DSSP file (Angstrom, degrees, kcal/mol; ACC not computed):
  #  RESIDUE AA STRUCTURE BP1 BP2  ACC     N-H-->O    O-->H-N    N-H-->O    O-->H-N    TCO  KAPPA ALPHA  PHI   PSI    X-CA   Y-CA   Z-CA
    1    1 A X              0   0    0      0, 0.0     2,-0.1     0, 0.0     3,-0.1   0.000 360.0 360.0 360.0 130.8   78.9   53.6  101.1
    2    2 A X        -     0   0    0      1,-0.1     3,-0.1     3,-0.0     2,-0.0  -0.473 360.0 -99.6 -79.7 147.7   81.0   54.2  104.2
    3    3 A X        -     0   0    0     -2,-0.1     2,-0.3     1,-0.1    -1,-0.1  -0.339  44.8-100.3 -65.0 148.9   80.6   57.4  106.2
    4    4 A X        -     0   0    0     -3,-0.1     2,-0.2     1,-0.1    -1,-0.1  -0.524  37.0-137.4 -73.6 131.6   83.2   60.1  105.5
    5    5 A X        -     0   0    0     -2,-0.3     3,-0.1     1,-0.1    -1,-0.1  -0.582   8.8-131.0 -91.6 154.7   85.9   60.3  108.1
    6    6 A X        -     0   0    0      1,-0.3     3,-0.3    -2,-0.2     2,-0.1   0.563  50.1-117.0 -81.7  -9.6   87.3   63.6  109.6
    7    7 A X    >   -     0   0    0      1,-0.2     3,-0.6     2,-0.1    -1,-0.3  -0.449  47.3 -48.3  99.8-177.1   90.9   62.7  109.0
    8    8 A X  T 3  S+     0   0    0      1,-0.2    -1,-0.2    -2,-0.1    -2,-0.0   0.714 134.6  46.3 -69.8 -20.0   93.8   62.2  111.5
    9    9 A X  T 3> S-     0   0    0     -3,-0.3     4,-0.5     1,-0.2    -1,-0.2   0.585 104.6-129.6-101.5 -11.0   93.1   65.4  113.4
   10   10 A X  H <>  -     0   0    0     -3,-0.6     4,-1.2     1,-0.2    -1,-0.2  -0.079  32.0 -66.6  88.7 171.8   89.4   65.1  113.9
   11   11 A X  H  > S+     0   0    0      1,-0.2     4,-2.3     2,-0.2     5,-0.2   0.803 125.0  62.1 -70.0 -30.9   86.4   67.5  113.2
   12   12 A X  H  > S+     0   0    0      1,-0.2     4,-2.4     2,-0.2    -1,-0.2   0.896 103.2  49.0 -65.0 -39.9   87.4   70.0  115.9
   13   13 A X  H  X S+     0   0    0     -4,-0.5     4,-2.4     2,-0.2    -1,-0.2   0.889 110.6  51.7 -65.9 -38.2   90.7   70.8  114.2
   14   14 A X  H  X S+     0   0    0     -4,-1.2     4,-2.0     2,-0.2    -2,-0.2   0.924 110.7  47.4 -63.6 -44.0   88.9   71.3  110.9
   15   15 A X  H  X S+     0   0    0     -4,-2.3     4,-2.2     2,-0.2    -2,-0.2   0.888 111.2  51.8 -64.9 -39.1   86.5   73.7  112.6
   16   16 A X  H  X S+     0   0    0     -4,-2.4     4,-2.2     1,-0.2    -2,-0.2   0.911 110.1  48.2 -63.8 -42.2   89.3   75.6  114.2
   17   17 A X  H  X S+     0   0    0     -4,-2.4     4,-2.2     1,-0.2    -1,-0.2   0.866 110.4  53.0 -65.1 -36.0   91.1   75.9  110.9
   18   18 A X  H  X S+     0   0    0     -4,-2.0     4,-2.1     2,-0.2    -2,-0.2   0.898 108.7  48.7 -66.5 -40.8   87.9   77.1  109.3
   19   19 A X  H  X S+     0   0    0     -4,-2.2     4,-2.5     2,-0.2    -2,-0.2   0.913 110.8  50.7 -64.9 -42.9   87.4   79.8  112.0
   20   20 A X  H  X S+     0   0    0     -4,-2.2     4,-2.7     1,-0.2     5,-0.2   0.908 109.9  50.8 -61.6 -41.5   91.0   81.0  111.6
   21   21 A X  H  X S+     0   0    0     -4,-2.2     4,-2.2     2,-0.2    -1,-0.2   0.906 110.6  48.8 -62.4 -42.1   90.5   81.2  107.8
   22   22 A X  H  X S+     0   0    0     -4,-2.1     4,-2.2     2,-0.2    -2,-0.2   0.919 112.7  47.6 -64.2 -43.7   87.3   83.3  108.3
   23   23 A X  H  X S+     0   0    0     -4,-2.5     4,-2.4     2,-0.2    -2,-0.2   0.923 112.8  48.1 -64.7 -44.6   89.0   85.6  110.7
   24   24 A X  H  X S+     0   0    0     -4,-2.7     4,-2.3     1,-0.2    -1,-0.2   0.877 111.0  51.3 -65.0 -36.8   92.0   86.1  108.5
   25   25 A X  H  X S+     0   0    0     -4,-2.2     4,-2.4    -5,-0.2    -1,-0.2   0.909 109.9  49.6 -65.1 -41.5   89.7   86.8  105.5
   26   26 A X  H  X S+     0   0    0     -4,-2.2     4,-2.5     2,-0.2    -2,-0.2   0.912 111.1  49.3 -63.6 -42.4   87.8   89.4  107.5
   27   27 A X  H  X S+     0   0    0     -4,-2.4     4,-2.4     2,-0.2    -2,-0.2   0.914 111.3  49.9 -62.9 -42.5   91.1   91.1  108.5
   28   28 A X  H  X S+     0   0    0     -4,-2.3     4,-2.5     2,-0.2    -2,-0.2   0.914 111.7  47.6 -62.5 -43.3   92.2   91.1  104.9
   29   29 A X  H  X S+     0   0    0     -4,-2.4     4,-2.5     2,-0.2    -2,-0.2   0.899 112.3  49.2 -66.3 -40.4   89.0   92.6  103.7
   30   30 A X  H  X S+     0   0    0     -4,-2.5     4,-2.4     2,-0.2    -2,-0.2   0.901 112.0  49.1 -64.7 -39.8   89.0   95.3  106.4
   31   31 A X  H  X S+     0   0    0     -4,-2.4     4,-2.4     2,-0.2    -2,-0.2   0.930 112.3  47.1 -64.9 -45.5   92.6   96.2  105.5
   32   32 A X  H  X S+     0   0    0     -4,-2.5     4,-2.2     1,-0.2    -2,-0.2   0.904 113.3  49.4 -63.5 -41.0   91.9   96.4  101.8
   33   33 A X  H  X S+     0   0    0     -4,-2.5     4,-2.0     2,-0.2    -1,-0.2   0.896 110.5  50.4 -64.7 -40.1   88.8   98.5  102.5
   34   34 A X  H  X S+     0   0    0     -4,-2.4     4,-2.2     2,-0.2    -2,-0.2   0.906 110.2  49.5 -64.3 -41.6   90.7  100.8  104.8
   35   35 A X  H  X S+     0   0    0     -4,-2.4     4,-2.3     1,-0.2    -2,-0.2   0.896 109.7  51.8 -64.5 -39.4   93.5  101.3  102.2
   36   36 A X  H  X S+     0   0    0     -4,-2.2     4,-2.6     1,-0.2    -1,-0.2   0.889 109.5  50.1 -63.9 -38.2   90.8  102.1   99.6
   37   37 A X  H  X S+     0   0    0     -4,-2.0     4,-3.1     2,-0.2    16,-0.2   0.879 108.6  51.9 -68.5 -37.1   89.3  104.7  101.9
   38   38 A X  H  X S+     0   0    0     -4,-2.2     4,-1.8     2,-0.2    -2,-0.2   0.937 112.9  45.9 -61.8 -45.1   92.7  106.3  102.5
   39   39 A X  H  X S+     0   0    0     -4,-2.3     4,-0.6     2,-0.2    -2,-0.2   0.922 116.5  44.3 -61.9 -46.0   93.2  106.5   98.7
   40   40 A X  H ><>S+     0   0    0     -4,-2.6     5,-1.2     1,-0.2     3,-0.9   0.902 112.1  51.5 -69.1 -42.1   89.7  107.9   98.1
   41   41 A X  H ><5S+     0   0    0     -4,-3.1     3,-1.7     1,-0.3    -1,-0.2   0.852 103.3  59.4 -65.1 -33.9   89.9  110.4  101.0
   42   42 A X  H 3<5S+     0   0    0     -4,-1.8    -1,-0.3     1,-0.3    -2,-0.2   0.739 105.8  50.4 -65.7 -21.1   93.2  111.7   99.7
   43   43 A X  T <<5S-     0   0    0     -3,-0.9    -1,-0.3    -4,-0.6    -2,-0.2   0.097 132.0 -89.0-105.0  21.6   91.3  112.6   96.5
   44   44 A X  T < 5 +     0   0    0     -3,-1.7    -3,-0.2     2,-0.1    -2,-0.1   0.843  67.2 167.6  82.5  36.0   88.5  114.4   98.2
   45   45 A X      < -     0   0    0     -5,-1.2     5,-0.1    -8,-0.2    -1,-0.1   0.015  45.4 -58.5 -70.2-176.4   86.0  111.6   98.8
   46   46 A X    >>  -     0   0    0      1,-0.1     4,-1.0     3,-0.1     3,-0.8  -0.091  55.5-101.4 -61.5 165.4   82.9  111.8  101.1
   47   47 A X  H 3> S+     0   0    0      1,-0.3     4,-1.6     2,-0.2     3,-0.5   0.850 119.2  59.0 -60.0 -37.9   83.3  112.7  104.8
   48   48 A X  H 3> S+     0   0    0      1,-0.2     4,-2.2     2,-0.2    -1,-0.3   0.828 100.0  57.6 -65.7 -29.2   82.9  109.1  106.0
   49   49 A X  H <> S+     0   0    0     -3,-0.8     4,-2.4     1,-0.2    -8,-0.2   0.851 103.1  54.0 -68.3 -31.5   86.0  108.1  103.9
   50   50 A X  H  X S+     0   0    0     -4,-1.0     4,-2.3    -3,-0.5    -1,-0.2   0.900 109.2  48.0 -66.5 -39.8   88.0  110.6  105.8
   51   51 A X  H  X S+     0   0    0     -4,-1.6     4,-2.2     2,-0.2    -2,-0.2   0.922 113.9  46.0 -66.3 -43.7   87.0  109.1  109.1
   52   52 A X  H  X S+     0   0    0     -4,-2.2     4,-2.5     2,-0.2    -2,-0.2   0.883 111.9  52.6 -66.6 -37.3   87.7  105.6  108.0
   53   53 A X  H  X S+     0   0    0     -4,-2.4     4,-2.7   -16,-0.2     5,-0.2   0.912 108.8  49.4 -64.2 -42.6   91.1  106.8  106.5
   54   54 A X  H  X S+     0   0    0     -4,-2.3     4,-2.4     1,-0.2    -2,-0.2   0.920 112.6  47.9 -62.1 -42.9   92.0  108.3  109.9
   55   55 A X  H  X S+     0   0    0     -4,-2.2     4,-2.3     2,-0.2    -2,-0.2   0.894 112.5  49.4 -64.7 -39.6   91.1  105.1  111.7
   56   56 A X  H  X S+     0   0    0     -4,-2.5     4,-2.1     2,-0.2    -2,-0.2   0.929 112.6  46.3 -65.8 -45.5   93.1  103.0  109.2
   57   57 A X  H  X S+     0   0    0     -4,-2.7     4,-2.2     2,-0.2    -2,-0.2   0.890 112.5  50.8 -65.0 -38.8   96.2  105.2  109.5
   58   58 A X  H  X S+     0   0    0     -4,-2.4     4,-2.5    -5,-0.2    -2,-0.2   0.916 109.8  50.0 -64.4 -42.3   95.9  105.3  113.3
   59   59 A X  H  X S+     0   0    0     -4,-2.3     4,-2.5     1,-0.2    -2,-0.2   0.883 110.2  51.4 -63.2 -37.6   95.7  101.5  113.4
   60   60 A X  H  X S+     0   0    0     -4,-2.1     4,-2.3     2,-0.2    -1,-0.2   0.901 110.4  47.9 -65.1 -40.9   98.7  101.3  111.1
   61   61 A X  H  X S+     0   0    0     -4,-2.2     4,-2.4     2,-0.2    -2,-0.2   0.906 113.1  48.1 -66.7 -41.3  100.7  103.5  113.4
   62   62 A X  H  X S+     0   0    0     -4,-2.5     4,-2.4     2,-0.2    -2,-0.2   0.927 112.3  48.9 -64.1 -44.7   99.7  101.6  116.5
   63   63 A X  H  X S+     0   0    0     -4,-2.5     4,-1.8     1,-0.2    -2,-0.2   0.916 112.0  48.8 -61.6 -43.5  100.6   98.3  114.8
   64   64 A X  H  X S+     0   0    0     -4,-2.3     4,-1.0     1,-0.2    -1,-0.2   0.913 111.7  49.2 -62.5 -43.0  104.0   99.6  113.7
   65   65 A X  H  < S+     0   0    0     -4,-2.4     3,-0.3     1,-0.2    -1,-0.2   0.879 112.0  48.6 -65.3 -37.4  104.7  100.9  117.2
   66   66 A X  H  < S+     0   0    0     -4,-2.4    -1,-0.2     1,-0.2    -2,-0.2   0.812 110.4  50.9 -72.4 -29.6  103.7   97.6  118.8
   67   67 A X  H  < S+     0   0    0     -4,-1.8     2,-0.5    -5,-0.2    -1,-0.2   0.637  87.3  95.8 -85.5 -13.7  105.9   95.5  116.4
   68   68 A X  S >< S-     0   0    0     -4,-1.0     3,-0.5    -3,-0.3     2,-0.4  -0.650  77.7-128.4 -77.8 125.8  109.0   97.6  116.9
   69   69 A X  T 3  S-     0   0    0     -2,-0.5    -2,-0.1     1,-0.2    -1,-0.1  -0.619  73.4 -19.9 -79.0 127.1  111.2   95.9  119.5
   70   70 A X  T 3  S+     0   0    0     -2,-0.4    -1,-0.2     1,-0.1    -2,-0.0   0.870  76.1 152.4  50.7  56.8  112.5   98.1  122.4
   71   71 A X    <   +     0   0    0     -3,-0.5     2,-0.3    -6,-0.2    -1,-0.1  -0.089  21.6 131.5-107.1  35.3  112.0  101.6  120.9
   72   72 A X        +     0   0    0      3,-0.0     2,-0.3     0, 0.0    -3,-0.0  -0.671  62.9   8.7 -85.6 143.0  111.5  103.6  124.1
   73   73 A X  S    S+     0   0    0     -2,-0.3     4,-0.1     2,-0.0    -2,-0.0  -0.715 112.6  20.6  96.4-144.1  113.5  106.7  124.4
   74   74 A X        -     0   0    0     -2,-0.3     3,-0.2     1,-0.1     0, 0.0  -0.276  56.1-147.0 -67.5 145.7  115.6  108.3  121.8
   75   75 A X  S    S+     0   0    0      1,-0.2     2,-1.0     2,-0.1     3,-0.2   0.779  91.3  60.4 -83.0 -28.1  115.0  107.5  118.1
   76   76 A X        +     0   0    0      1,-0.2    -1,-0.2     2,-0.0    -2,-0.1  -0.667  58.4 134.6-101.7  78.2  118.7  107.8  117.1
   77   77 A X        +     0   0    0     -2,-1.0    -1,-0.2    -3,-0.2    -2,-0.1   0.377  26.9 133.0-102.4   2.2  120.3  105.2  119.3
   78   78 A X        -     0   0    0     -3,-0.2    -2,-0.0     1,-0.2    -3,-0.0  -0.322  30.8-178.7 -62.6 129.5  122.4  103.7  116.5
   79   79 A X        +     0   0    0      2,-0.1     2,-0.2    -2,-0.1    -1,-0.2   0.456  51.6 102.0-104.4  -5.4  126.0  103.2  117.6
   80   80 A X  S    S-     0   0    0      1,-0.1     2,-0.5     2,-0.0    -2,-0.0  -0.495  79.5-111.8 -81.4 152.2  127.2  101.8  114.2
   81   81 A X        -     0   0    0     -2,-0.2    -1,-0.1     1,-0.1    -2,-0.1  -0.701  19.9-161.0 -82.3 125.4  129.1  104.0  111.8
   82   82 A X        -     0   0    0     -2,-0.5    -1,-0.1     2,-0.1     3,-0.1   0.473  37.9-118.8 -87.8  -0.9  127.1  104.8  108.7
   83   83 A X  S    S+     0   0    0      1,-0.3     2,-0.1     0, 0.0    -2,-0.1   0.394  72.6 125.1  84.2  -4.2  130.2  105.8  106.8
   84   84 A X        -     0   0    0      2,-0.0     2,-0.5     1,-0.0    -1,-0.3  -0.454  57.1-128.9 -86.9 160.8  129.0  109.3  106.2
   85   85 A X              0   0    0     -2,-0.1    -1,-0.0    -3,-0.1     0, 0.0  -0.936 360.0 360.0-111.4 133.4  130.9  112.5  107.0
   86   86 A X              0   0    0     -2,-0.5    -1,-0.1     0, 0.0    -2,-0.0   0.408 360.0 360.0-100.3 360.0  129.2  115.2  109.0
């Protein structure tokens, strides 16, 4: 029986993909856990759920702020006409 080959990209690429999968799985589990704590804390859960909920909401706000392109200054910078009458 011939030894098993690593494929065209080698064993290092496989290990790198495995590490990325582990990291993404951990991020997904932390996100799901944070959302569950926000839900539980909103319904009067234990004190630690309130702390985790605050951290989750803060991380969400930071992520949103970082992903918005060029939002420094005024929030209403739109120059397009929205069709409404004031």
